[in-house]
N, C-alpha and C positions, 0 to 999 in steps of 0.2 A: 392524454386528457385525464383529468382527475375530478373526483367529486368533492365538492366542498362539504362543510358540516351541515348545510341546509339540504334537506332531502330533495332530490330531483335537480339540484343546481349543478350543472356540469360546466367547468371552465377549462380553458387550455393552459392555464397557469399552474405552476407547481404549488401544491398546498404547503403551508409551513411545516406540517408534520413529515413531508417527504424530503425536505432539505437536509443535507448532511449536517451533522452536529458541528458546531464551531468548536475549535480546540479550546479547552479550558486550561490555559497556561497556569503553572503553579504561581502562587503568590510568594512574595519574599518570605523565606523561612519555611515554606512548605516542602516536604520531601517528595522527590520524584525520581524514579529509577531511569537508567539509561535507555531502556527499551521504550518507555513512554516518551522520553525526549526525542528519540529517533522517529517515532510515529508522528509526533507533532511537527518535527522539522520537515519530514517528507510531505506532510499535508500543506505546510506553508509554502513549499517549493512547487506546489501544484501537481504533485505526483498522483496519478489515478490508477495505474497498473503496476503491480510488483510481480516479478518472476522470481521464484525461489525454490530451494530444496532444503528442507529442515535437517538438522543434524546436531549432535551434542552441544557444542558451545553456543549455537544460535537459538536454542530452544526458548530462552526467556523472551527473545524478540518475537518468536512465533506465538508465545502465550499472549503477549499484548496485541499482536497483529490480529488475532482472532476477534478481539473486541471491535476492531475497526473494519472488518470485512463481512460482518453479519447484518442482516436486517435492511430495512428500507433506507436507513440513514448511514449506510456504509461509506466510509471515506475512500477505501481502496478496493480494487479487484485483484485478488491474488491468483496467479497462475502457477500451479504446482507442476514442475517439470520432473523428469526422471533422472537427471544428472546435472551436476553443477555447471558443466560446460554448456549444456543446453540453456540454462538460465542466462548465462552471459551472452550467448548468441541471440537468444530471444529478445533480451533487453536491448541489445544493439540494433537488431532488425526493427523492433518496435519504435525506437528513437528515430531511425532513419526514415521510416515510412510515415510516422505520425507527426514528427517534429517536436514531440514532447520528450520529457526526460525518461530514459530507460533505466529501470532499477532492478538489480539482481541481488538477492539476499541468499548467502550460502554460509556454511560453517567455516571455521578456521582450519588451518593445516592443509591436508590434501584437498579438502573441498575448495579452498581459496586457490590453490595451485591449479586445479582443474579449470578455473575461469580465465587463466592468463591469456589464452589464445583469443577469446572473445574480447577481453579488455584491451589487448594490444591492437586488435582490429578496429575497435571503436575509436 
C-alpha cells in the first residue's frame, strides 16, 4: 500500500515514483559503455536478481550495477556471494525454482573457471 501525493489518500496501486526507471537507451551517435549496455540488456530480458562476486576485470560492470540496485526505483537485486562457484550454483538454483533467468556475474580468468561446474549443471 502506498500513499499518493494527496495527504491521507492511501491506495493499493504503486505510485509512479516507486516504479522502476525505464531504460534510457542511447540515441544514435550517443556514447555508451559496455557495462551500461549490459545493464540495459539484462533489464530488457526481465532479469530481477543477479548473483555475483566482484573482481578485477568485472569492476566496471559493478560500478554501473550500483546505480541500478539502489533506491526505490532499483532495477535489480544483487546477491553478493563469497565465491564464484556459489554465484553459478545460486543462479542455477534460482532459475530452477523461480522459472526466471538466473544471472551470475564474475570476473574473467580463474573466476570464470570456478563457475564451470554450475554452468555445466544448468
